[in-house]
DRENVEX-170301 format. One line per 5 residues: number of its first residue (from 0); their letters; for each residue x, y, z of C-alpha. Coordinates in Angstrom, 1 decimal, always signed. Layout:
BEGIN
NUM = A = X/Y/Z | ...
***
This chain:
BEGIN
0 = MWIAN = -0.1/-0.1/+0.0 | +1.2/+3.6/-0.8 | -0.2/+6.6/+1.0 | -0.1/+10.2/+0.2 | -1.9/+13.4/+1.1
5 = SYAKI = -3.8/+15.7/-1.5 | -3.8/+19.2/-0.1 | -6.3/+22.1/-0.8 | -5.5/+25.7/-2.0 | -6.7/+29.1/-1.4
10 = NLGLQ = -6.4/+32.1/-3.8 | -4.8/+35.1/-2.7 | -6.7/+37.6/-4.8 | -8.2/+36.9/-8.2 | -8.4/+39.4/-11.0
15 = VLERL = -10.5/+38.6/-13.9 | -8.9/+40.5/-16.8 | -10.7/+39.3/-20.0 | -13.5/+37.1/-21.2 | -12.4/+35.1/-24.1
20 = PTGYH = -14.8/+33.9/-27.1 | -14.2/+30.2/-25.9 | -16.0/+31.2/-22.6 | -12.9/+30.9/-20.4 | -11.2/+33.9/-18.8
25 = NIETG = -7.6/+35.3/-18.5 | -7.0/+36.0/-14.8 | -4.3/+36.6/-12.4 | -4.3/+34.9/-9.0 | -2.0/+33.8/-6.1
30 = FCFIE = -2.1/+30.2/-5.2 | -1.0/+29.0/-1.8 | -1.6/+25.7/+0.2 | -3.6/+25.0/+3.3 | -3.4/+21.9/+5.5
35 = WNDRF = -6.9/+20.7/+4.7 | -6.2/+17.3/+2.7 | -7.7/+14.2/+1.4 | -5.8/+10.9/+2.2 | -4.8/+8.6/-0.6
40 = EVNRG = -4.2/+4.8/+0.0 | -3.3/+2.9/-3.2 | -2.9/-0.8/-4.0 | -2.1/-2.9/-6.8 | -5.2/-4.7/-8.0
45 = ESYQL = -6.6/-6.6/-10.9 | -8.5/-3.7/-12.2 | -9.0/-0.1/-11.6 | -11.2/+0.8/-8.6 | -12.1/+4.0/-6.8
50 = ILSDD = -13.5/+4.0/-3.2 | -14.6/+7.3/-1.7 | -15.4/+7.9/+2.1 | -18.1/+10.3/+0.9 | -21.0/+8.6/-0.9
55 = SIPND = -22.4/+11.9/-2.1 | -19.5/+12.2/-4.5 | -19.7/+10.1/-7.7 | -16.9/+7.5/-8.3 | -17.6/+7.0/-11.9
60 = DNNLI = -15.7/+8.0/-15.0 | -16.6/+11.7/-14.4 | -14.7/+11.9/-11.2 | -11.2/+13.8/-11.8 | -9.4/+10.9/-10.3
65 = SKAYN = -10.7/+8.5/-12.8 | -10.3/+10.9/-15.6 | -6.6/+11.3/-14.6 | -6.1/+7.6/-14.3 | -7.7/+7.0/-17.8
70 = AFDRY = -5.7/+9.7/-19.4 | -2.4/+8.2/-18.1 | -3.3/+4.7/-19.2 | -4.5/+6.0/-22.6 | -1.4/+8.1/-23.4
75 = IGLKN = +1.4/+6.5/-21.4 | -0.1/+3.0/-20.7 | -0.2/+1.0/-17.3 | +1.8/-2.1/-16.6 | -0.5/-2.7/-13.7
80 = HYSFN = -3.8/-1.6/-12.3 | -4.5/+0.1/-9.1 | -7.2/+0.5/-6.4 | -7.8/+3.9/-4.8 | -9.3/+4.4/-1.4
85 = ITKNI = -9.7/+7.9/-0.7 | -10.7/+9.5/+2.5 | -12.5/+12.7/+1.5 | -12.0/+15.9/+3.8 | -11.9/+18.7/+1.4
90 = PAGAG = -15.4/+20.0/+0.7 | -16.5/+19.7/-2.9 | -17.6/+22.9/-4.7 | -15.8/+25.0/-2.1 | -13.1/+27.0/-4.1
95 = LGGGS = -10.5/+24.9/-2.6 | -9.5/+22.9/-5.6 | -10.1/+19.4/-4.2 | -10.8/+17.5/-7.3 | -8.0/+19.3/-9.1
100 = SNAAL = -5.6/+18.3/-6.3 | -6.9/+14.8/-6.3 | -6.2/+14.6/-10.1 | -2.7/+16.0/-9.9 | -1.8/+13.5/-7.0
105 = TLRIL = -3.3/+10.6/-9.0 | -1.1/+11.4/-11.9 | +2.2/+11.9/-9.5 | +1.4/+8.5/-7.9 | +1.1/+6.6/-11.3
110 = NKLEE = +4.2/+8.2/-12.4 | +6.0/+7.0/-9.3 | +4.4/+3.5/-9.2 | +4.9/+2.9/-13.0 | +8.5/+4.5/-12.9
115 = TNLSD = +7.8/+6.4/-16.1 | +9.8/+9.5/-15.0 | +7.6/+11.9/-16.6 | +8.4/+15.7/-16.0 | +5.8/+18.0/-14.2
120 = EDLVD = +5.2/+19.5/-17.7 | +4.5/+16.0/-19.3 | +1.9/+15.3/-16.5 | +0.2/+18.6/-17.0 | +0.0/+18.0/-20.8
125 = LIRDL = -1.9/+14.8/-19.9 | -4.9/+16.5/-18.4 | -4.5/+20.2/-19.1 | -8.2/+20.6/-20.1 | -9.5/+19.0/-16.9
130 = GADIP = -8.8/+22.0/-14.5 | -7.3/+25.3/-14.7 | -5.5/+24.8/-11.3 | -4.2/+21.3/-11.9 | -0.7/+22.6/-13.0
135 = FFIKG = -0.5/+24.5/-9.7 | -1.0/+21.2/-7.7 | +1.3/+19.1/-9.9 | +4.1/+21.7/-9.5 | +3.4/+21.7/-5.8
140 = KPGLG = +4.6/+25.2/-4.9 | +3.0/+28.4/-4.2 | +2.9/+30.9/-7.0 | +1.1/+33.3/-9.4 | -1.3/+31.8/-11.9
145 = TGLGQ = -1.9/+33.8/-15.0 | -3.7/+33.1/-18.4 | -6.4/+30.7/-17.6 | -4.6/+30.0/-14.4 | -2.6/+27.4/-15.9
150 = QIDPL = +0.8/+29.2/-16.1 | +2.4/+29.1/-12.9 | +5.2/+31.4/-11.9 | +6.5/+30.1/-8.5 | +6.6/+32.8/-5.9
155 = DIQPD = +7.2/+32.8/-2.0 | +3.8/+33.9/-1.1 | +2.7/+31.3/+1.4 | +1.3/+33.7/+4.3 | +3.3/+34.1/+7.5
160 = GWILT = +0.0/+34.0/+9.3 | -2.5/+31.4/+10.7 | -5.0/+30.7/+7.9 | -8.5/+29.9/+9.1 | -10.7/+28.5/+6.3
165 = VYPGF = -14.5/+28.2/+6.7 | -16.8/+26.1/+4.5 | -20.4/+27.6/+4.7 | -22.0/+24.3/+3.8 | -22.9/+24.6/+0.3
170 = ESSTA = -21.4/+24.6/-3.1 | -20.8/+27.5/-5.3 | -20.9/+27.2/-9.0 | -17.7/+28.3/-10.8 | -19.7/+29.0/-14.2
175 = DAYGH = -22.1/+31.3/-12.4 | -19.5/+33.2/-10.6 | -17.5/+33.9/-13.8 | -20.7/+34.6/-15.8 | -21.8/+37.3/-13.6
180 = CEPNP = -18.4/+39.0/-12.9 | -17.2/+42.1/-14.9 | -13.8/+41.8/-16.4 | -11.3/+44.6/-15.8 | -8.4/+44.5/-18.2
185 = NPEFS = -6.5/+47.4/-16.4 | -6.5/+46.8/-12.7 | -4.9/+49.4/-10.6 | -2.5/+47.1/-9.0 | -1.4/+43.7/-10.0
190 = IKRIL = -1.6/+40.8/-7.6 | +2.0/+39.9/-7.9 | +2.9/+43.4/-6.9 | +0.8/+43.5/-3.9 | +1.8/+39.9/-2.7
195 = MEEEM = +5.6/+40.6/-3.1 | +5.8/+44.3/-2.0 | +2.9/+45.1/+0.4 | +2.5/+44.1/+4.0 | -0.3/+41.7/+4.8
200 = DEWQY = -2.2/+44.1/+6.8 | -2.5/+46.3/+3.8 | -4.0/+43.5/+1.6 | -7.6/+44.3/+2.8 | -7.4/+47.6/+1.0
205 = LLQND = -5.6/+46.4/-2.1 | -6.1/+42.7/-2.8 | -9.6/+41.9/-4.3 | -11.3/+38.7/-5.6 | -13.3/+39.8/-8.7
210 = LEPPV = -15.6/+36.7/-8.2 | -16.5/+37.7/-4.8 | -19.2/+40.5/-5.3 | -21.5/+38.5/-7.7 | -21.1/+35.4/-5.5
215 = ITRNH = -21.9/+37.2/-2.2 | -24.8/+38.8/-3.8 | -26.5/+35.5/-4.3 | -25.1/+33.8/-1.1 | -25.2/+36.2/+1.7
220 = LIGNI = -23.8/+34.0/+4.1 | -20.5/+34.0/+2.4 | -20.3/+37.8/+3.0 | -21.4/+37.3/+6.8 | -18.6/+34.8/+7.3
225 = KDQLY = -15.9/+37.2/+5.8 | -17.2/+39.9/+8.0 | -17.1/+37.8/+11.2 | -13.6/+36.8/+10.3 | -12.6/+40.5/+10.4
230 = DFGAV = -14.7/+40.9/+13.5 | -12.4/+38.1/+15.2 | -9.3/+40.0/+14.3 | -8.2/+38.7/+10.8 | -5.9/+41.0/+9.1
235 = YSAMS = -7.2/+39.9/+5.7 | -10.2/+37.8/+4.6 | -11.7/+36.8/+1.2 | -13.6/+34.3/-0.7 | -11.3/+31.6/-2.2
240 = GSGSS = -11.6/+31.1/-5.8 | -15.2/+31.1/-7.1 | -16.4/+30.2/-3.6 | -17.9/+29.0/-1.4 | -15.2/+28.8/+1.2
245 = VFGIF = -13.9/+32.0/+3.1 | -10.5/+32.5/+4.7 | -9.1/+34.8/+7.1 | -5.4/+35.3/+7.8 | -4.5/+35.9/+11.4
250 = EQDFV = -1.0/+37.3/+12.9 | -1.7/+35.7/+16.4 | -2.2/+32.1/+17.1 | -4.6/+32.6/+20.1 | -6.8/+34.9/+18.1
255 = AIQAY = -7.0/+32.3/+15.3 | -7.7/+29.5/+17.5 | -10.5/+31.4/+19.3 | -12.0/+32.2/+15.7 | -11.6/+28.3/+14.8
260 = ESFHE = -13.3/+27.3/+17.9 | -16.2/+29.8/+17.5 | -16.9/+28.6/+13.9 | -16.5/+24.9/+14.8 | -19.0/+25.4/+17.7
265 = LDFKT = -21.5/+26.5/+14.9 | -21.0/+23.3/+13.2 | -19.1/+24.8/+10.3 | -16.4/+22.7/+8.6 | -13.3/+24.6/+9.3
270 = NLTKP = -9.5/+24.2/+8.8 | -6.7/+26.2/+10.6 | -3.3/+26.2/+8.8 | -0.1/+27.3/+10.6 | +2.1/+30.1/+9.3
275 = NFTPD = +4.6/+29.3/+6.3 | +2.8/+26.0/+5.8 | +4.8/+23.6/+3.4 | +2.8/+20.5/+2.4 | +4.3/+17.0/+2.5
280 = HGIYL = +4.0/+15.9/-1.3 | +5.6/+12.5/-0.6 | +4.2/+9.2/-1.7 | +5.1/+6.5/+0.9 | +5.0/+2.8/+1.1
285 = KDV = +3.2/+1.5/+4.0 | +3.6/-2.0/+5.4 | +0.4/-3.7/+5.9
***
């Protein structure tokens, strides 16, 4: 059995620069990791099998894990078949990239177990069309996403603060979020400049997620959670990606823990990530 963790992301700002004729959008966004993760257990088997701890998530060929597995087999070929048993913790439809993270880890696991020695770019090319943030998860480092979000410029932007992420309990439609936003081709400040040059306590005045206003208009609880995070003492709070999760960054641990406990007592799914978090991308052989 091999074990590995598939980590979630949050977006530090998201600027929608242009709506393309294809229906996609040119964006600029900062990607970083949080400790929220799904656990993979993988065994060799007679055929491919996908087992998920959450019965509400389909485990058919439409699952991104299955799509990644099938793409690898189709274009590279598998000498063996594998069974994937996934403990799901990252909420779906939450703006945390859980599905894309799962797909990226699936490719990295197959690359290791099949000893194919494919580069990160080779893996990205296999499933580039499945998710705009998959390249970020394959590269495994914080960075700036541009173009469709697939062009990743690694940057040291993992926050030096406690990140409290709150899932409000419902999914948010990515298509609706982008469909109702207003692209701005000439923002006053670039996200890269803000993240690299400005202090974290200035972000609330400069760093925006362009998808946030139309989503909050339709889902007021998201805006309420953001306000509460500021009330609890966050130096910056925003919706992640197209929602629905909201995160707040705290400078002091006891303030972050108090906020975490308050949301937890209200039965929200929450995650608290320590400052300068570095995810463990290892794939480990476990004796069973």
